[in-house]
N, C-alpha and C positions, 0 to 999 in steps of 0.2 A: 480431447473434447476442446472444446473455445473458450476462453478467458483473456483478463485482464489482471496482471498484477499488478495493486498498488500499493504504492509507499509514500507517506509525506511525512516532511521532520516539520517542525514547532518553533520558533525562537520564543516562546514562552510557555506557558502551561496556560495562556489561554487557548483555546482551541481554535479560535479563525488566526492564528498567530504564523498559518504554512510558511514555511521561510524555505523551503525545495520539496519537488514532485516526481516523483519519476512513475512510469506507465511501462509494464510489460507485456507487450501481446502478445497471444496461446492460438495458433491454429493449430486443429488435426496432433496435438501434445506438443511443436515444435513451436522452440518465438521465433515471433518471423517479424515484430520489429520491438525498440522501445521506443521513451522520449525520459527527456529525464529534463528538470529547470527548476533554477534558482526564482525567486520569488522575491519580489521586497512585500514584507507585511505591513508596515505601513504603521508599527507598530517597534516597541523595545525588545532587545535583547535579553533574556536574562540568561544568569551567568550562569545555572548548571545545562539547559540546554546547549550553549556552547560549548561548555565540557563537554555534551555526549555527543554531537556532529560536529561540531570544531567549524559550524557556519559560522560569521561575525558580520554586523551588520555594515560593514563595507562593500562584506564581499557582493550583496544584497544594491548598493543603492542604484547601481541602471539596469537591475530587474526587473522586466512586468511584473505589474501586479495583478493580482488572483484575478479578477476580472478580463482581465490581458489573457493569461496561460487558457481560463476557460472557454475562450472563441474556438481554444482549438481544441480541447479535451473533450468539452460537450458530447458528440457524437456513440464518446464510447458509455454515458449511462444513461443511458435508456433503458425504456421496461425486458427488453430481452440478452439486452445483453448480462452476463456472471461478472462481475467485481469482484477479487479476491482478493484477501491484505492476511495479516500475518499480525494475528488482533484487528479483527474486523474491524469490532468497537472502537478502538482509537483511531483508523484512518479513516472509517464512513465516519464515527462525529468532529474529526477536521473537517471534513469538506461540505458537511452539513451547515455547522456553526462561520465556516467559512463564505458559503454561497448567503444563510442569513446576512452577517455580518455583512455584505456587501447587497444585501434588497437585490439577491439573483434567486432567480423560482428555484425550491429544492430538485434534486433528482431524481428518478424513479429508477431502477437498477435493482438487480439481483446479485447477492452479494453470498460469499462462503468466505467461514475465518480459518487460514490451516493452524492457530493452534489448536481449533478443537477440534479438527479432525487427525489431529498430530496425537492429542489426549488419545481419539477414544484408538486410533490405531498403533500407538506407541506405549500406552500404559506403565512401559519398567524405564522409560527416561525419568532422567533425575527430575526431571523441570524440559519444560515446554518452548524456550525461548527459541525464539529463531535463530541463534545459533548455535545450540547445543541440540534442534531440529538437523542444521545442514551438516553440522557435522556426523553424526548419527550416519546419516544416508550421503554422507561422504558427498554433499553439493557445497561448489564452495563457495564461501562468501568471502570475501575479499576483503573490505574494510568495511563491520558492521554500523551500522545507523547513518552509512550512505545510501540515499534516499534508490541508489539506482540499484547498487550491489543488492541491498535488503527485496527491493521490486524481485530481484531477480531469483536469488535465493525460494521465497518464496513463490513464484512458475514453477521451479528445479522440483520443492517439495511438492506441490497438486501433480503435476508430472507426475512426481515416486511414487505417487499416492493412483492414480487414475492407472499403471502402469500393472500394479503389484494388488490391488483391489478392485479393479474396474469402475467405470464411472458409475454403474448402477448403487451399487457403497457409497457415492458420495451425495447423491440426489437427498439425501437426507439431511446433509448440511444443508443446502442451500438456501437464501430466507430474503423475503422482499425489501426493499429500502423506499419507503415513502416519505 
């Protein structure tokens, strides 16, 4: 399968406050490329978010804003591209709300949520958080809530599921983002 695994971290509960983004590109079930950046969300950070991901306001002072990042990543978000995430509802809403916040045309792409596939394929797990699924599948997750590590783990979860269950079993989980 070919897809892009996406993970955002946010500065606060505001879904337009993206402060880091990672994309892991998979072609023919192999990780072929990665993209990571801090993002200046131009909004205050909330202490709880800092506690989760460890990114502080001073870390993003010189980072690009989302519109600058979007110029580089927009080609990954087209109607024929599959963009996955673990808890895709969150990551897709961060992208949607950030685009809307900056007055950028909404992105249209295909999506798949590895939380949903993991619930279907591994119902015996005590929960389906990224770290739990990664551990159950013996996938390295070096630093949970680091966007790049999370995107890599998400990509590896789907690669594992494709190998174990076949791509046809995953088709029912693919949805359109409009």
